[in-house]
C-alpha positions as CSV (number, residue, x, y, z in Angstrom):
1,M,-136.3,-92.1,36.5
2,F,-134.2,-94.5,38.4
3,L,-130.6,-96.4,36.6
4,N,-130.3,-99.4,38.2
5,T,-128.2,-101.9,36.9
6,A,-129.2,-104.7,38.1
7,R,-127.7,-108.0,35.7
8,P,-130.9,-110.8,36.6
9,P,-128.7,-114.0,35.2
10,Q,-130.1,-113.8,31.6
11,F,-128.0,-110.9,31.1
12,T,-124.5,-110.0,30.3
13,E,-122.5,-106.9,32.1
14,R,-122.7,-105.2,28.8
15,R,-126.1,-105.9,28.1
16,V,-127.4,-103.8,31.6
17,L,-125.0,-100.9,30.7
18,E,-125.9,-100.4,27.3
19,N,-129.6,-100.1,28.5
20,A,-128.5,-97.6,30.8
21,K,-127.5,-95.2,28.7
22,L,-130.3,-96.1,26.4
23,Y,-132.6,-95.4,29.4
24,G,-131.1,-92.3,30.2
25,Q,-131.4,-91.1,26.9
26,V,-134.9,-92.0,26.3
27,A,-136.4,-90.4,29.7
28,E,-134.9,-87.3,28.3
29,E,-136.4,-87.2,25.3
30,M,-139.5,-88.1,26.5
31,G,-139.0,-84.7,29.0
32,F,-138.3,-86.4,32.4
33,E,-137.5,-84.4,35.1
34,S,-134.6,-86.8,36.8
35,A,-132.4,-89.8,35.8
36,W,-130.7,-91.6,39.0
37,M,-127.5,-93.8,39.7
38,L,-127.5,-96.2,42.2
39,E,-124.8,-97.1,44.1
40,H,-123.9,-101.4,45.0
41,H,-120.5,-103.3,45.2
42,F,-120.2,-107.3,45.3
43,T,-123.6,-107.8,43.6
44,D,-125.1,-108.6,40.2
45,Y,-127.8,-106.6,41.0
46,G,-126.9,-103.2,41.0
47,L,-123.4,-103.1,38.5
48,C,-122.1,-99.3,39.1
49,G,-120.0,-98.9,42.2
50,S,-119.4,-95.4,41.1
51,P,-122.6,-93.1,40.6
52,M,-120.6,-89.9,40.3
53,V,-118.5,-91.7,37.3
54,M,-122.1,-93.4,35.7
55,A,-123.7,-89.6,36.6
56,S,-120.9,-88.0,35.0
57,Y,-121.4,-89.4,31.7
58,I,-125.1,-89.5,31.8
59,L,-124.7,-85.7,31.9
60,G,-122.3,-86.0,28.9
61,A,-124.5,-87.9,26.2
62,T,-127.7,-85.9,27.6
63,R,-128.6,-81.5,27.9
64,R,-131.5,-80.8,29.4
65,I,-132.5,-83.8,32.2
66,K,-131.1,-83.3,35.8
67,V,-128.5,-85.8,36.9
68,G,-128.5,-87.3,40.1
69,T,-126.9,-90.3,42.8
70,A,-129.3,-91.8,44.9
71,I,-127.1,-93.0,46.6
72,S,-123.4,-92.0,47.4
73,I,-121.9,-94.1,50.2
74,L,-120.5,-91.4,52.1
75,P,-118.5,-93.4,54.8
76,L,-116.6,-95.1,51.2
77,E,-115.1,-92.2,50.4
78,H,-112.9,-88.7,51.0
79,P,-115.2,-86.3,51.4
80,V,-112.9,-83.5,50.1
81,R,-112.2,-85.4,46.8
82,M,-116.1,-85.9,47.2
83,A,-116.9,-82.1,47.6
84,E,-114.1,-81.5,44.4
85,Q,-115.7,-83.7,42.1
86,A,-119.5,-82.6,42.4
87,A,-118.3,-78.9,42.3
88,L,-117.0,-80.1,39.1
89,L,-120.1,-81.5,38.1
90,D,-122.2,-79.5,39.0
91,Q,-120.1,-76.6,37.0
92,L,-119.7,-78.9,33.8
93,S,-123.6,-79.6,33.5
94,D,-124.9,-76.0,34.2
95,G,-126.1,-76.9,37.4
96,R,-128.0,-80.2,36.2
97,F,-126.4,-82.4,38.8
98,I,-127.5,-84.2,41.8
99,L,-125.9,-85.8,44.9
100,G,-127.5,-87.8,46.9
101,I,-125.5,-89.0,50.1
102,G,-126.5,-91.7,52.6
103,R,-124.6,-94.2,55.0
104,G,-124.7,-97.4,53.7
105,F,-126.5,-100.6,54.9
106,F,-123.8,-103.3,53.3
107,D,-121.5,-104.8,55.8
108,K,-119.2,-106.2,52.9
109,D,-118.6,-102.5,51.7
110,F,-117.1,-101.5,55.2
111,T,-115.3,-104.3,55.6
112,V,-113.9,-104.4,52.1
113,F,-113.4,-100.4,52.3
114,G,-112.1,-100.1,55.5
115,V,-114.8,-98.9,57.7
116,D,-115.6,-99.9,60.8
117,I,-119.8,-99.7,60.5
118,H,-120.0,-98.6,64.4
119,D,-118.7,-95.8,63.0
120,T,-121.5,-94.9,59.5
121,R,-123.5,-92.6,60.8
122,A,-120.6,-90.0,62.9
123,M,-118.2,-90.6,59.8
124,T,-121.8,-89.8,57.6
125,H,-122.2,-86.3,59.2
126,N,-118.3,-85.5,60.0
127,Y,-117.9,-85.7,56.1
128,Y,-121.2,-83.2,55.3
129,D,-119.9,-80.4,56.8
130,I,-116.5,-81.1,55.6
131,M,-118.4,-80.8,52.0
132,Q,-120.7,-78.2,53.4
133,E,-117.8,-75.8,54.2
134,A,-115.3,-77.1,51.5
135,W,-118.7,-75.4,49.0
136,T,-118.8,-72.1,50.4
137,K,-115.4,-71.3,52.3
138,G,-113.2,-72.7,49.8
139,V,-111.3,-73.6,51.8
140,V,-111.6,-76.8,54.3
141,G,-109.3,-78.0,57.0
142,S,-109.8,-81.6,59.5
143,D,-108.8,-82.4,62.7
144,G,-112.0,-84.1,63.7
145,P,-112.2,-87.9,64.6
146,F,-112.0,-89.1,61.5
147,L,-109.4,-86.9,58.9
148,N,-106.8,-84.7,59.6
149,F,-105.5,-82.3,57.5
150,P,-104.5,-78.8,57.3
151,P,-107.0,-75.6,55.3
152,V,-106.6,-76.4,52.0
153,P,-108.0,-74.4,49.2
154,V,-110.9,-76.5,47.3
155,N,-111.6,-75.8,43.7
156,P,-113.8,-75.4,42.2
157,R,-116.6,-73.8,43.6
158,P,-120.1,-75.2,42.7
159,Y,-121.9,-73.3,39.9
160,S,-125.4,-73.0,41.7
161,A,-125.4,-71.2,44.5
162,K,-126.3,-73.7,46.8
163,M,-125.1,-77.3,45.6
164,P,-128.5,-79.3,45.1
165,M,-128.4,-82.7,47.2
166,V,-130.9,-85.1,48.6
167,C,-130.5,-87.7,51.6
168,A,-131.8,-91.2,51.4
169,A,-134.1,-91.7,55.2
170,M,-135.4,-93.7,57.0
171,S,-134.8,-93.6,60.8
172,P,-136.4,-90.9,62.7
173,S,-132.9,-90.3,63.8
174,T,-131.9,-89.7,60.1
175,I,-134.4,-87.9,59.4
176,E,-134.1,-85.8,62.1
177,W,-130.1,-85.0,61.1
178,A,-131.3,-84.2,57.7
179,A,-134.0,-81.5,58.7
180,K,-131.5,-79.9,60.7
181,N,-129.8,-79.6,57.5
182,G,-132.3,-78.7,55.4
183,L,-131.3,-81.8,53.3
184,P,-134.3,-83.3,51.5
185,M,-135.0,-86.9,51.4
186,I,-135.7,-89.6,48.6
187,M,-138.0,-92.3,50.1
188,Q,-137.7,-95.5,49.5
189,H,-140.5,-97.8,47.3
190,D,-140.8,-100.6,49.7
191,I,-142.3,-98.0,52.8
192,E,-146.1,-98.0,53.6
193,H,-147.5,-94.7,51.9
194,N,-148.8,-93.6,55.7
195,E,-145.5,-93.7,57.1
196,K,-143.6,-91.4,53.8
197,A,-146.6,-89.3,54.9
198,S,-145.7,-89.9,58.7
199,N,-141.0,-89.3,58.0
200,V,-142.8,-85.8,56.3
201,E,-144.8,-84.7,59.1
202,L,-141.8,-85.2,61.0
203,Y,-139.6,-83.3,58.8
204,R,-141.9,-80.8,58.6
205,A,-141.6,-80.4,62.3
206,L,-138.1,-80.5,62.7
207,S,-136.8,-78.4,60.2
208,E,-139.0,-75.2,61.4
209,E,-137.5,-75.7,64.9
210,H,-134.3,-75.5,62.7
211,G,-135.0,-72.3,60.8
212,H,-135.8,-73.9,57.6
213,N,-139.4,-73.2,55.8
214,P,-140.0,-76.6,54.9
215,D,-142.3,-75.8,51.9
216,E,-138.5,-74.5,49.9
217,I,-137.4,-77.8,50.5
218,E,-138.7,-80.4,47.7
219,H,-138.1,-84.2,48.9
220,T,-138.0,-87.3,46.8
221,I,-140.6,-90.5,46.5
222,A,-139.1,-93.9,44.5
223,M,-141.3,-95.7,43.1
224,I,-140.9,-99.1,40.7
225,V,-143.4,-98.4,37.9
226,A,-143.9,-101.4,34.8
227,V,-147.7,-100.6,33.1
228,D,-149.5,-102.6,30.1
229,P,-152.9,-103.0,28.9
230,D,-152.4,-106.8,30.6
231,R,-152.5,-106.3,34.3
232,E,-152.0,-110.3,35.0
233,R,-149.0,-110.1,32.7
234,V,-147.1,-107.1,34.1
235,R,-147.8,-108.3,37.3
236,E,-146.2,-112.1,36.8
237,E,-143.1,-110.3,35.1
238,C,-142.3,-107.7,37.8
239,R,-142.9,-110.4,40.5
240,Q,-140.1,-112.3,38.8
241,Y,-137.6,-109.6,38.2
242,L,-138.7,-108.8,41.5
243,H,-138.4,-112.2,43.7
244,W,-134.2,-112.7,41.8
245,F,-133.9,-109.0,43.1
246,E,-134.7,-109.8,46.4
247,D,-132.9,-112.7,46.0
248,A,-129.9,-110.9,45.5
249,V,-130.0,-108.3,48.1
250,E,-130.8,-110.6,51.1
251,K,-127.1,-112.7,49.9
252,A,-125.9,-109.7,49.6
253,Q,-125.5,-108.3,53.5
254,N,-126.5,-109.3,56.9
255,I,-126.3,-106.5,58.8
256,I,-129.1,-107.5,60.8
257,D,-126.7,-110.6,62.0
258,I,-124.5,-108.3,62.8
259,V,-126.5,-106.0,65.0
260,R,-127.8,-108.3,66.6
261,E,-124.6,-110.0,67.7
262,H,-122.5,-106.7,67.9
263,G,-124.9,-103.6,69.2
264,V,-124.3,-101.6,66.1
265,E,-126.4,-98.9,67.7
266,C,-126.3,-96.5,64.6
267,Y,-128.7,-99.5,63.1
268,D,-131.1,-100.1,65.5
269,W,-133.7,-98.6,64.0
270,H,-132.9,-101.2,61.6
271,L,-133.3,-104.3,64.0
272,R,-136.4,-102.9,65.3
273,K,-137.7,-102.6,61.7
274,W,-136.9,-106.0,60.6
275,R,-138.4,-107.4,63.9
276,E,-141.1,-106.0,63.6
277,A,-141.5,-107.7,59.9
278,V,-141.1,-111.5,61.7
279,I,-143.9,-110.9,63.7
280,K,-146.0,-110.0,61.0
281,G,-144.1,-112.6,58.5
282,D,-143.7,-110.4,56.3
283,T,-139.6,-111.3,55.4
284,A,-140.7,-114.3,53.6
285,I,-139.2,-113.2,50.2
286,S,-142.8,-114.1,48.5
287,K,-144.1,-111.8,51.3
288,V,-141.9,-109.0,50.3
289,V,-142.4,-109.2,46.7
290,D,-146.0,-108.9,47.2
291,N,-145.6,-106.0,48.8
292,L,-143.8,-104.3,46.5
293,L,-146.7,-105.1,44.3
294,R,-148.9,-103.3,46.4
295,L,-147.2,-100.8,47.3
296,N,-145.6,-100.1,43.3
297,A,-147.4,-98.7,40.2
298,I,-147.2,-102.2,38.6
299,G,-150.9,-102.9,36.4
300,T,-152.7,-101.4,34.1
301,P,-152.5,-97.6,33.4
302,E,-154.7,-97.4,35.2
303,D,-153.7,-98.6,37.5
304,A,-150.4,-96.9,37.6
305,I,-152.1,-93.4,37.7
306,E,-154.3,-94.4,41.0
307,T,-151.3,-95.6,42.7
308,I,-149.4,-92.2,42.3
309,Q,-152.1,-90.1,42.7
310,H,-152.5,-91.3,46.1
311,V,-148.8,-91.3,47.4
312,I,-148.3,-87.7,46.0
313,D,-152.0,-86.9,47.7
314,V,-151.7,-89.2,51.1
315,T,-147.8,-87.3,51.2
316,G,-147.8,-83.6,49.4
317,V,-144.4,-84.6,48.0
318,K,-144.5,-83.9,43.9
319,R,-141.5,-85.3,42.8
320,V,-141.5,-89.2,41.8
321,V,-138.7,-91.0,40.7
322,I,-139.8,-94.1,38.6
323,G,-137.5,-97.2,38.4
324,F,-138.3,-99.1,35.0
325,E,-136.3,-102.0,34.4
326,A,-139.1,-104.6,37.2
327,I,-140.6,-105.8,33.9
328,G,-137.7,-107.2,32.5
329,D,-135.0,-106.9,29.4
330,R,-134.7,-104.0,27.4
331,D,-138.0,-104.1,24.8
332,R,-140.5,-104.6,27.4
333,V,-138.7,-102.0,29.4
334,L,-139.1,-99.2,26.7
335,E,-142.5,-99.9,25.8
336,S,-143.7,-99.7,29.0
337,M,-142.4,-96.8,29.4
338,K,-143.7,-95.1,26.5
339,L,-147.0,-96.3,27.5
340,F,-146.5,-94.4,31.1
341,D,-145.5,-91.1,28.8
342,E,-148.5,-91.8,26.8
343,Q,-151.6,-92.6,29.0
344,V,-150.2,-92.2,32.6
345,R,-148.0,-89.3,33.7
346,P,-150.4,-86.3,31.3
347,H,-153.5,-87.4,34.1
348,I,-151.7,-86.9,37.2
349,R,-152.0,-84.1,38.9
350,G,-149.0,-81.9,40.3
351,A,-146.2,-84.7,40.0
352,K,-142.7,-83.6,38.8
353,I,-142.1,-86.6,37.5
C-alpha cells in the first residue's frame, strides 16, 4: 500500500505521520505484500521529502513486508550517495527494500535544488548508469556531462543479486528507456485502463528487442481503494478528499506553463496529454475527480472486486499497490482496510496486493 502522507487542512502534521506509521504496520499484519513511500516537497499534499528516510523507518518497524520508494526523484540526488543508501537498506532489510525512481514533475523542486529542468531526462539516465556500475562493480567514477569524480569504492554491495527496482513510466520515451534496461514500470492511478494495457504491450515488444524476457519482469499498478457497504457515502467522502488533493497538486506545480513558454523537450509528451485533456474538457478539477472515481476501486466491496479484477485482466499486471487514505481520517481508513482484507482481496484472482 501507499503511505501518502497528504495533509488536508483538518489534520496536523503529527497526525499524518503517526497515521503513516500505523498504516504500514497494519498492512504487514494483514499480509500486504508491500508498502511504498512517496517523495514530495513544498506542499501539504505530501509531507515526505525523503522517502529513503521514511522507508528506513518502516523497514525497522516491520519484519516481513517489502518497502519501496514510489518514487525517489533521481535528478535531485547524487547517484553515488543514492547507490550507497539503497544498498545499505537492501542489506539491513535482508532484501525487503525496493528502489523506485523517476525524474520528477514539479518545477519548484528543480529550482530549489538547483537542477535545470531541461536536463532531468539525461540526468536520470546518466545517474541510473552510475548506480548500476556502483552496485555491479563495487567501484565507480564519472567524467560525464553532470558529474566528474575519480573512481571510488562503493560500499556496501547489495544484499540482493540484483537491486530490486521500479521506474515511474508514463511517456513512450520513458517506457522505451525502462524496457531497454529491464526496469519494471509502476503505472499511475489516473491512467485509463486501456492505456495501461497499451503501455505494457509496448514495453513487452521493446524489452524483447533488448534481450529481456518480459514474462520475468513484474510491473506494478497504483490504485486508490476505498470500500464501504454504502456506495454513495464512500464516494462522497473520497470526492471531497480528492478535490482537495487535486487542487493542491495544481497549485504545487506549473510545469505545463513552463513547457509551453520555454519548450522543455523532455516534457513534451506531458504537454500533448494536457492539450488533449483541454480539448475533451477534462482539466477542471471536478472532471479530474470524476475520472479518478471511475478509474479506481471506490465503492462497495463488490465494486472494488470488479474494478481491480478488470485492471488485472486487461493489463496482465498482477501487482497492485493501493492507497487507502482518500476515505478520510484514521478510523475510516482502518475500517476500509479491514473490509478490503476480508471481503475484497480473497476474491481477486491472480493478484499480488
